[in-house]
Backbone bond lengths (Angstrom), bond angles and torsions (degrees), N, CA, C in turn:
res aa  C-N    CA-C-N  psi(-1)  N-CA   C-N-CA  omega(-1)  CA-C   N-CA-C  phi
1 X - - - 1.456 - - 1.513 106.45 -
2 X 1.244 121.83 -51.66 1.443 120.59 -174.16 1.660 110.82 -62.26
3 X 1.190 111.15 -36.89 1.589 112.70 -179.64 1.616 106.10 -58.01
4 X 1.293 112.46 -46.68 1.594 114.01 -179.96 1.520 111.04 -57.13
5 X 1.384 113.38 -42.96 1.403 116.28 176.99 1.469 119.05 -59.71
6 X 1.391 113.04 -27.55 1.451 120.33 -176.29 1.432 109.20 -90.94
7 X 1.284 120.96 -39.06 1.464 124.91 -173.98 1.563 115.36 -80.18
8 X 1.394 111.08 -34.96 1.536 116.29 -178.69 1.568 111.18 -59.88
9 X 1.343 121.78 -44.40 1.464 119.37 178.09 1.582 112.47 -59.36
10 X 1.258 117.92 -36.93 1.512 126.90 176.19 1.486 112.01 -62.41
11 X 1.366 113.61 -42.23 1.379 117.00 -177.04 1.633 108.61 -72.79
12 X 1.316 113.94 -41.17 1.418 122.50 -176.76 1.642 105.40 -61.80
13 X 1.324 119.93 -44.57 1.407 124.53 -179.58 1.517 109.46 -62.52
14 X 1.346 116.87 -44.17 1.473 115.87 179.96 1.543 109.91 -65.43
15 X 1.256 116.02 -36.67 1.567 116.15 -178.50 1.567 109.81 -60.78
16 X 1.371 113.20 -50.34 1.410 127.26 175.01 1.512 112.36 -47.78
17 X 1.247 114.56 -50.27 1.580 124.10 -171.58 1.498 97.88 -73.36
18 X 1.361 127.96 -44.65 1.455 131.85 -177.55 1.703 107.45 -55.47
19 X 1.245 113.83 -54.95 1.454 119.29 -176.63 1.414 119.63 -73.60
20 X 1.325 116.11 -23.18 1.529 121.25 -179.56 1.560 110.37 -100.36
21 X 1.259 122.97 -24.91 1.435 122.42 -178.41 1.505 114.80 -120.88
22 X 1.256 120.66 -52.77 1.457 123.84 -173.45 1.510 113.44 -68.95
23 X 1.274 115.33 -50.10 1.478 119.50 -169.85 1.595 108.10 -72.41
24 X 1.324 121.03 -40.51 1.549 117.39 178.03 1.635 108.99 -64.09
25 X 1.338 118.53 -38.20 1.420 121.93 -177.29 1.588 106.61 -61.64
26 X 1.365 115.47 -45.60 1.455 120.66 179.54 1.455 110.70 -58.37
27 X 1.330 119.39 -49.08 1.513 122.52 177.55 1.573 110.24 -57.87
28 X 1.342 119.05 -43.34 1.352 123.77 177.35 1.498 114.87 -56.82
29 X 1.314 115.04 -48.93 1.442 126.39 -177.51 1.612 106.22 -61.37
30 X 1.374 117.48 -47.44 1.453 121.80 -179.44 1.407 107.93 -58.21
31 X 1.426 124.91 -50.99 1.414 127.69 176.66 1.537 115.76 -51.95
32 X 1.396 115.44 -40.37 1.345 119.75 178.29 1.600 112.48 -65.76
33 X 1.279 112.74 -45.72 1.556 121.96 179.07 1.568 104.37 -54.20
34 X 1.302 114.69 -51.57 1.504 121.99 -165.51 1.603 103.05 -65.34
35 X 1.386 115.46 -43.22 1.471 120.04 179.94 1.526 111.91 -60.99
36 X 1.387 116.28 -44.53 1.404 121.06 177.97 1.507 115.95 -68.90
37 X 1.288 117.84 -30.49 1.480 122.24 175.80 1.578 112.79 -74.20
38 X 1.385 115.45 -22.12 1.447 112.78 -175.36 1.553 109.43 -104.67
39 X 1.279 118.88 15.38 1.415 117.70 176.61 1.529 113.06 -59.27
40 X 1.365 115.06 141.31 1.431 117.49 176.84 1.615 110.75 -132.73
41 X 1.301 112.89 157.44 1.410 121.35 -175.69 1.655 108.65 -56.65
42 X 1.184 114.48 135.30 1.531 117.99 -177.03 1.610 115.08 94.52
43 X 1.302 114.18 -12.92 1.563 115.43 173.88 1.478 107.10 -61.41
44 X 1.393 107.82 143.06 1.432 117.50 167.35 1.596 108.78 -92.41
45 X 1.325 113.98 128.83 1.434 113.07 -169.76 1.579 106.33 -139.13
46 X 1.360 112.33 164.46 1.451 121.26 -179.35 1.513 101.67 -125.46
47 X 1.386 118.20 130.35 1.409 125.13 177.03 1.567 110.67 -83.06
48 X 1.330 114.14 168.87 1.512 116.95 -173.97 1.568 102.65 -65.73
49 X 1.386 120.61 -31.29 1.507 121.67 176.24 1.401 112.88 -70.70
50 X 1.199 125.86 -12.99 1.428 124.22 177.32 1.619 109.53 107.18
51 X 1.334 121.08 -2.88 1.519 122.69 -179.33 1.482 110.40 -67.87
52 X 1.319 122.45 130.58 1.356 131.16 172.29 1.474 110.57 -99.03
53 X 1.366 115.00 139.29 1.489 124.59 179.22 1.517 118.69 -177.48
54 X 1.359 116.03 176.51 1.365 120.03 -175.49 1.560 105.10 -106.71
55 X 1.239 115.06 133.86 1.439 123.17 174.46 1.507 109.10 -64.56
56 X 1.456 110.06 119.34 1.527 114.76 -179.73 1.405 112.41 -99.01
57 X 1.376 120.38 -35.52 1.491 124.59 179.48 1.628 109.06 -159.98
58 X 1.384 105.23 145.70 1.421 111.60 179.72 1.605 114.33 -118.78
59 X 1.242 114.34 134.20 1.489 121.02 173.38 1.560 108.36 -110.72
60 X 1.309 116.30 178.67 1.388 121.69 170.95 1.524 116.84 -50.85
61 X 1.510 111.12 -47.45 1.476 115.96 -169.43 1.583 106.88 -116.91
62 X 1.433 118.56 -16.86 1.443 120.05 -167.99 1.484 106.56 -126.75
63 X 1.385 116.55 157.59 1.394 125.38 171.14 1.652 103.83 -125.87
64 X 1.358 108.03 154.10 1.441 110.64 168.35 1.642 108.07 -117.42
65 X 1.271 112.51 127.86 1.529 117.88 -172.16 1.431 106.37 -106.63
66 X 1.351 120.78 135.37 1.437 125.59 169.78 1.403 109.36 -99.70
67 X 1.458 112.14 125.11 1.512 114.18 -178.09 1.489 113.11 -109.25
68 X 1.166 120.96 178.71 1.515 125.19 -170.40 1.459 119.54 -37.45
69 X 1.308 121.94 -45.69 1.406 122.46 -172.93 1.601 114.27 -92.96
70 X 1.421 111.37 6.78 1.386 118.16 178.42 1.582 114.62 99.11
71 X 1.373 112.18 -7.47 1.401 116.83 180.00 1.580 113.85 -63.52
72 X 1.227 114.96 142.73 1.433 115.51 -177.41 1.641 106.52 -106.56
73 X 1.339 120.60 126.20 1.498 121.27 173.29 1.460 110.92 -119.00
74 X 1.354 108.93 145.90 1.490 113.87 -178.47 1.565 110.80 -105.76
75 X 1.385 112.46 129.91 1.438 118.42 -176.41 1.492 112.31 -130.56
76 X 1.296 115.89 155.90 1.501 117.28 172.29 1.494 113.38 -69.29
77 X 1.235 120.90 142.63 1.483 127.44 -171.60 1.467 110.68 -58.96
78 X 1.263 113.16 -30.11 1.600 118.27 -178.82 1.510 112.30 -77.64
79 X 1.321 114.50 -8.09 1.580 114.91 -178.14 1.473 111.03 -82.90
80 X 1.358 119.36 0.72 1.484 120.60 -177.71 1.570 108.62 -83.32
81 X 1.386 118.30 116.02 1.362 123.74 177.05 1.482 117.94 -77.47
82 X 1.388 114.79 -48.29 1.457 117.62 177.12 1.601 109.73 -154.73
83 X 1.228 109.96 159.77 1.529 114.98 169.91 1.491 106.50 -106.52
84 X 1.437 110.05 127.12 1.412 123.40 -175.86 1.652 109.52 -80.52
85 X 1.262 111.60 132.48 1.406 120.86 -179.37 1.543 109.46 -95.14
86 X 1.280 120.14 91.10 1.480 123.90 -179.64 1.447 109.71 -134.01
């Protein structure tokens, strides 16, 4: 009986930890992976560093971003934070 009284709070804490921290983070990571895999030429994006630009070309690992003055910059595909809906 004492074993149940000792183990039950630990199991409850792990369950709370899982549902409040681990599961939401996994969902967020999945959404980011899906967004990064569905990038298309012409998308307006924002990088993790805050750079805004238009996606000029896409490779398996890299993207080329066209910024305001026509300059083309190469970034890692994982550096895309979001696609801007405008």
